C-alpha positions in Angstrom: -20.9 -25.6 -89.5 -21.2 -27.7 -86.4 -21.0 -26.4 -82.9 -19.4 -28.3 -80.0 -21.4 -28.0 -76.8 -19.5 -28.2 -73.5 -21.4 -29.7 -70.6 -21.6 -27.6 -67.6 -20.2 -29.4 -64.6 -21.7 -28.3 -61.3 -19.3 -26.8 -58.8 -18.4 -29.1 -55.9 -20.1 -28.1 -52.6 -18.3 -25.4 -50.6 -16.2 -26.8 -47.8 -17.8 -26.3 -44.4 -15.8 -25.0 -41.4 -14.6 -27.6 -39.0 -15.7 -27.5 -35.4 -13.9 -25.0 -33.2 -11.0 -26.8 -31.5 -10.3 -26.1 -27.8 -7.3 -23.9 -27.1 -5.2 -23.9 -24.0 -2.8 -21.0 -23.3 0.6 -22.4 -22.3 0.9 -23.3 -18.6 2.9 -20.9 -16.6 4.0 -20.6 -13.0 5.1 -17.6 -10.9 7.9 -17.4 -8.4 9.2 -14.4 -6.4 12.8 -13.8 -5.6 13.8 -12.7 -2.1 14.2 -9.1 -3.4 10.7 -9.0 -4.9 11.3 -9.8 -8.5 8.4 -11.7 -9.9 9.5 -14.5 -12.2 6.8 -15.9 -14.5 7.9 -19.0 -16.5 6.0 -20.6 -19.4 7.8 -23.6 -20.8 7.1 -23.9 -24.5 9.2 -26.6 -26.1 7.8 -26.5 -29.6 10.7 -24.2 -30.8 14.3 -24.1 -29.6 14.1 -20.4 -28.5 13.6 -18.5 -25.3 12.1 -15.0 -24.9 13.0 -13.0 -21.8 10.8 -9.9 -21.1 11.3 -7.6 -18.2 8.3 -5.4 -17.2 9.0 -2.5 -14.9 6.6 -0.2 -13.1 8.2 2.8 -14.8 5.7 4.2 -17.3 4.9 7.7 -18.4 2.4 8.2 -15.6 5.5 8.5 -13.3 7.0 11.4 -15.2 7.8 14.4 -13.0 5.8 17.5 -13.7 7.5 19.5 -16.5 9.5 16.5 -17.6 6.9 14.8 -19.7 8.6 12.2 -21.9 11.2 11.2 -19.4 10.1 7.6 -19.0 9.9 7.1 -22.8 13.3 8.7 -23.3 14.8 6.6 -20.5 13.4 3.4 -22.0 14.8 4.2 -25.4 18.2 5.2 -24.0 18.7 1.9 -22.1 19.8 0.2 -25.3 22.6 2.8 -25.9 25.2 1.2 -23.7 25.9 -0.3 -20.2 28.5 -0.1 -17.5 30.7 -2.6 -19.4 29.6 -2.1 -23.1 29.4 1.0 -25.3 26.4 1.3 -27.7 28.4 -0.3 -30.5 29.7 -3.1 -28.3 26.2 -3.8 -27.0 24.9 -3.9 -30.6 27.7 -6.3 -31.6 27.0 -8.5 -28.5 23.3 -8.9 -29.2 24.1 -9.5 -32.9 26.5 -12.3 -32.0 23.7 -13.9 -29.9 21.4 -13.8 -32.9 18.9 -11.5 -31.2 17.5 -8.0 -31.2 17.3 -6.0 -28.0 14.1 -4.1 -27.5 13.7 -1.4 -24.9 11.0 1.2 -24.4 8.1 2.5 -22.3 4.4 3.3 -22.5 1.9 4.8 -20.1 2.0 2.0 -17.5 5.4 0.3 -17.8 8.9 0.1 -19.3 10.3 -3.0 -20.9 13.5 -4.8 -21.9 13.1 -7.8 -24.2 15.1 -10.2 -26.3 14.7 -13.7 -27.8 17.6 -16.1 -28.3 18.2 -19.7 -29.1 18.0 -22.1 -26.2 21.8 -22.7 -26.1 22.4 -18.9 -25.9 19.7 -18.2 -23.4 22.1 -17.8 -20.5 24.3 -15.3 -22.3 21.2 -13.4 -23.5 19.8 -13.3 -20.0 23.1 -11.8 -18.8 22.9 -9.0 -21.4 19.2 -8.3 -20.5 20.1 -8.1 -16.8 22.9 -5.6 -17.5 20.8 -3.4 -19.7 18.0 -3.5 -17.1 20.2 -2.7 -14.1 23.3 -0.8 -15.3 22.6 1.3 -18.4 25.2 4.0 -18.9 23.1 6.7 -20.7 26.0 8.2 -22.7 25.7 12.0 -23.1 26.1 11.9 -26.9 23.5 9.2 -27.3 21.1 11.0 -25.0 21.4 14.2 -27.1 20.8 12.2 -30.3 17.6 10.7 -28.9 16.4 14.1 -27.8 17.0 15.4 -31.3 15.2 12.4 -32.9 12.2 13.1 -30.7 12.1 16.7 -31.6 12.3 15.8 -35.3 9.5 13.3 -34.8 7.3 16.0 -33.2 7.9 18.3 -36.1 6.8 15.6 -38.5 3.8 14.8 -36.4 2.6 18.4 -36.3 3.1 18.8 -40.0 0.9 15.8 -40.9 -2.9 16.0 -40.4 -3.2 12.5 -39.0 -0.6 13.2 -36.3 -2.2 16.5 -35.5 -5.6 14.9 -35.0 -4.2 12.3 -32.7 -2.2 14.9 -30.6 -5.2 17.2 -30.4 -7.6 14.5 -29.2 -5.0 13.3 -26.7 -4.9 16.9 -25.3 -8.6 17.4 -25.3 -10.0 14.3 -23.7 -8.4 14.6 -20.2 -8.3 17.5 -17.8 -5.5 19.9 -18.4 -3.8 18.8 -15.1 -3.8 15.2 -16.1 -0.6 13.5 -17.3 -2.8 11.9 -20.0 -3.4 15.3 -21.5 0.2 15.4 -22.5 2.0 13.2 -25.0 3.5 10.0 -23.5 6.8 10.9 -25.3 6.6 14.6 -24.3 6.5 17.7 -26.5 9.2 20.1 -27.7 9.4 22.1 -24.4 9.4 19.2 -22.0 11.8 17.0 -24.0 14.3 19.8 -24.6 14.4 20.3 -20.8 15.3 16.7 -20.0 19.0 16.2 -19.0 21.1 13.1 -18.6 20.9 13.6 -14.8 17.1 13.5 -15.1 17.3 10.1 -16.9 19.9 8.7 -14.5 17.7 9.8 -11.5 14.5 8.4 -13.0 16.2 5.0 -13.7 17.6 4.9 -10.2 14.3 5.7 -8.5 12.0 3.5 -10.5 14.0 0.5 -11.8 13.8 -1.6 -8.7 13.5 -5.3 -8.1 10.1 -5.2 -6.4 8.8 -3.1 -9.4 9.9 -5.8 -11.9 8.2 -8.8 -13.4 10.5 -11.1 -15.4 8.7 -13.3 -18.1 10.6 -16.3 -19.4 8.9 -18.1 -22.3 10.2 -20.9 -24.5 12.4 -24.0 -24.4 13.4 -23.6 -20.8 12.3 -25.3 -17.6 11.2 -23.4 -14.5 14.3 -24.6 -12.7 16.6 -23.2 -15.5 14.7 -19.9 -15.6 14.9 -19.5 -11.8 18.6 -20.3 -11.8 19.3 -17.6 -14.4 17.0 -15.1 -12.6 18.7 -15.7 -9.3 22.2 -15.5 -10.8 21.7 -12.2 -12.6 19.0 -10.4 -10.5 19.1 -12.1 -7.1 21.5 -9.5 -5.6 19.5 -6.5 -7.0 18.5 -4.2 -4.1 16.1 -1.3 -3.5 12.4 -0.5 -3.1 10.1 1.2 -5.6 8.5 4.5 -4.7 4.8 4.7 -4.0 2.6 4.1 -7.1 0.8 7.3 -8.0 -2.9 7.3 -9.0 -3.0 9.4 -12.2 -5.8 11.9 -12.7 -8.0 10.5 -15.5 -10.9 13.0 -15.3 -12.3 14.5 -18.5 -11.5 18.0 -19.6 -15.0 18.8 -20.9 -18.3 17.3 -19.9 -20.3 18.6 -22.9 -19.8 17.8 -26.6 -17.6 20.3 -28.4 -16.1 20.5 -31.9 -12.4 21.4 -32.1 -11.3 22.5 -35.6 -7.5 22.5 -36.2 -6.8 24.6 -39.3 -4.7 22.8 -41.9 -5.3 24.6 -45.2 -3.1 22.3 -47.2 -4.8 19.1 -46.0 -5.8 16.9 -49.0 -8.6 15.4 -46.9 -10.0 16.0 -43.4 -8.9 13.9 -40.4 -11.7 13.2 -38.1 -11.6 12.0 -34.4 -14.5 11.5 -31.9 -13.5 10.4 -28.4 -14.2 10.2 -24.7 -12.7 8.9 -21.5 -14.1 5.4 -20.9 -13.1 2.7 -18.3 -9.9 1.1 -17.1 -8.7 -2.1 -18.7 -9.5 -4.2 -15.6 -13.2 -3.1 -15.7 -15.7 -5.9 -15.2 -17.4 -4.9 -18.5 -14.2 -5.5 -20.6 -15.5 -8.5 -22.6 -18.9 -7.0 -23.6 -17.1 -3.7 -24.5 -14.7 -5.6 -26.8 -17.6 -7.3 -28.6 -19.5 -4.0 -28.7 -16.5 -2.2 -30.2 -16.0 -4.9 -32.8 -19.6 -4.4 -34.0 -19.4 -0.7 -33.9 -16.0 0.0 -35.5 -13.5 -2.7 -34.7 -13.9 -4.9 -37.8 -14.0 -4.2 -41.5 -17.6 -5.3 -41.5 -18.4 -2.9 -38.6 -21.3 -0.5 -38.6 -19.1 2.6 -38.9 -17.1 1.2 -41.9 -20.2 -0.1 -43.7 -21.9 3.3 -43.2 -19.1 5.8 -43.9 -17.2 3.7 -46.5 -19.6 1.3 -48.2 -22.9 3.2 -48.0 -21.8 6.8 -48.4 -18.3 6.7 -49.8 -17.0 9.4 -47.4 -13.8 7.5 -46.6 -11.6 4.6 -47.3 -12.2 3.3 -43.8 -13.6 4.2 -40.4 -12.4 2.6 -37.2 -13.1 2.6 -33.4 -11.0 1.4 -30.6 -10.2 1.5 -26.9 -6.6 2.5 -26.0 -6.5 0.3 -22.8 -4.6 1.5 -19.8 -4.7 0.9 -16.1 -6.5 4.2 -15.6 -9.7 5.2 -17.3 -8.9 4.6 -21.0 -9.8 6.6 -24.1 -12.3 5.4 -26.6 -11.8 6.8 -30.1 -13.5 6.8 -33.5 -11.1 7.7 -36.3 -11.3 8.3 -40.1 -10.0 10.4 -42.9 -12.9 11.8 -44.9 -13.6 14.0 -47.9 -13.5 17.6 -46.7 -16.9 18.5 -48.3 -18.5 15.5 -46.6 -17.0 16.0 -43.1 -20.1 17.3 -41.4 -22.1 14.4 -43.0 -19.6 11.9 -41.8 -19.8 13.3 -38.2 -23.6 13.1 -38.3 -23.4 9.4 -39.4 -20.8 8.5 -36.9 -22.8 10.0 -34.0 -25.9 8.3 -35.4 -24.1 4.9 -35.2 -23.0 5.6 -31.6 -26.6 6.5 -30.7 -28.0 3.4 -32.5 -25.9 0.9 -30.7 -27.1 2.5 -27.4 -30.8 2.4 -28.2 -31.4 -1.0 -29.9 -30.0 -4.5 -29.6 -27.6 -5.6 -32.2 -28.7 -8.3 -34.6 -27.9 -12.0 -34.0 -25.9 -11.9 -37.3 -23.7 -9.0 -36.1 -23.2 -10.5 -32.7 -22.3 -13.9 -34.2 -19.8 -12.4 -36.6 -18.0 -10.4 -34.0 -17.9 -13.2 -31.4 -16.8 -15.7 -34.1 -14.0 -13.4 -35.2 -12.7 -12.7 -31.6 -13.0 -16.3 -30.7 -11.3 -17.6 -33.9 -8.3 -15.3 -34.0 -7.5 -15.6 -30.3 -5.2 -18.6 -30.6 -3.4 -17.1 -33.7 -2.2 -14.2 -31.4 0.1 -16.6 -29.5 2.1 -18.5 -32.1 5.5 -17.4 -31.0 7.3 -17.2 -27.7 7.5 -13.4 -28.0 3.7 -13.2 -28.5 3.1 -15.4 -25.5 5.4 -13.2 -23.4 3.5 -10.1 -24.6 0.3 -11.7 -23.5 1.7 -12.5 -20.1 2.9 -8.9 -19.9 -0.7 -7.8 -20.2 -1.6 -10.0 -17.2 1.2 -8.3 -15.2 0.6 -4.8 -16.3 -3.1 -4.8 -16.0 -3.2 -7.1 -13.0 -5.5 -9.6 -14.6 -6.5 -13.0 -13.1 -4.1 -15.9 -13.8 -6.8 -17.8 -15.6 -7.5 -14.8 -18.0 -6.4 -16.6 -21.1 -8.0 -19.9 -20.3 -11.4 -18.2 -19.9 -11.1 -15.6 -22.7 -12.9 -17.5 -25.4 -15.6 -18.7 -23.0 -16.2 -15.1 -21.8 -16.4 -13.7 -25.3 -18.9 -16.4 -26.4 -21.0 -15.6 -23.3 -21.6 -12.0 -24.4 -25.2 -11.4 -25.5 -27.0 -8.7 -27.5 -28.4 -7.5 -24.2 -24.9 -7.2 -22.8 -23.8 -5.1 -25.8 -26.7 -2.8 -25.4 -26.1 -2.4 -21.6 -22.4 -1.5 -21.9 -23.0 0.8 -24.8 -25.5 2.7 -22.7 -23.3 2.7 -19.6 -20.0 3.6 -21.2 -20.6 5.5 -24.5 -22.1 9.0 -24.2 -22.6 10.9 -27.4 -23.3 14.0 -25.4 -19.8 14.0 -24.1 -17.9 13.0 -27.2 -15.2 15.4 -28.2 -15.0 16.0 -31.9 -11.6 16.9 -33.5 -11.4 17.9 -37.1 -8.1 18.7 -38.9 -8.5 20.4 -42.3 -9.0 23.8 -44.0 -11.0 25.9 -41.5 -12.4 28.3 -44.1 -14.2 25.4 -45.7 -15.0 23.4 -42.7 -16.2 25.9 -40.1 -19.5 26.9 -41.7 -20.5 23.3 -42.2 -19.5 22.3 -38.7 -21.4 25.3 -37.2 -24.5 24.4 -39.3 -24.3 20.8 -37.9 -25.1 22.3 -34.5 -23.8 19.5 -32.4 -21.8 21.7 -30.0 -19.7 24.9 -29.9 -17.0 25.1 -32.6 -13.5 26.4 -31.6 -10.8 27.0 -34.2 -7.1 26.4 -33.5 -3.8 26.5 -35.3 -1.3 23.7 -35.0 1.2 25.7 -33.1 -1.2 26.9 -30.3 -1.8 25.6 -26.8 -4.0 22.8 -28.1 -1.0 20.7 -29.1 1.6 21.9 -26.6 2.3 21.1 -23.0 
């Protein structure tokens, strides 16, 4: 019986990456209307669409005391009708324009946004201007939004992940800080908000000199300015003084906060501290440092907790950038019986990145990733408008995007070590653990990294 031998053909050589091509963020120019509206125009003619995004100095840091969640509720309610259109008519109007209206608010600003085909840009602009200037805030829709928020809070507090996020938010900042409360408010504050509160907030804060209008797409600067002048040129009023929010830390020593959740299938883990504002000079080294520590799948935290020890499906770290001092957070969901071990390893990784320079391989991987994905982030007019919004919100230099990749590439291992030492402090990290207290408390106390306090989900830890 004969055998047929098949020759082994060697595999072709693996393709090599091509050289990194230069990237230029779309050119944009800024004009200011007589009433103070900043109009930023970025002509992008590759697609026949135009995105219009209004950014207003009306974020959650401007909420009155006791009315936490007012800015977020106002932002959501702006899409529920205007002076000339009911909620249904507004929805039908935006649908007829082939667009979706987006309104909302975060810590630093409120937004109104839509994208439309070039030939409908003028009509879309008119809709956006009316929503921005003359929302009607119908009583029935306001009540529905309040009930939706209360339902969301019930769900958040019933789920370990949400509990962990709420608890860390509460614990990082001083009890008097607006940041110690939820941006969207809690059950007590939201239930106290009336339609009159919303109307008053809008009237006080939605002013022309508090607004930046971003126009991106198949539109010339002359066309954009003509639309802005026609629909916003007669807008009047002055914005109130900008408050400086308190961003001081609540605790200055490391503590462990155990939130009892007996039915949790696994334990939610958070470690965090107050770090630096978004506009800090160390931003780029911090971004690279975080990528190496916990920002990428190949990061130290993930390779340690997931790959080496199998404590979790994933571990992550991030800065939640704000104008004020921003929180830094490590997050993971771990096996309950391995929680103390996971905390020890996470703290060890924070200490390691502060005591020795990262390897050239780690630095190269992080820099290459941040450098390579940067252009992909701006493939649509809406994404470009979002990028320009960051320039406005965080008051970044106008050449920020053109120098981004250069500044990322310039980060060295020594820079990473310097900013880790300057801005990460394991001795101040607050540790939040959500899971069964009867199982976790003995192990956390034996870990001996700080005093352990036990809370229940309904106590003052998660309430305003």
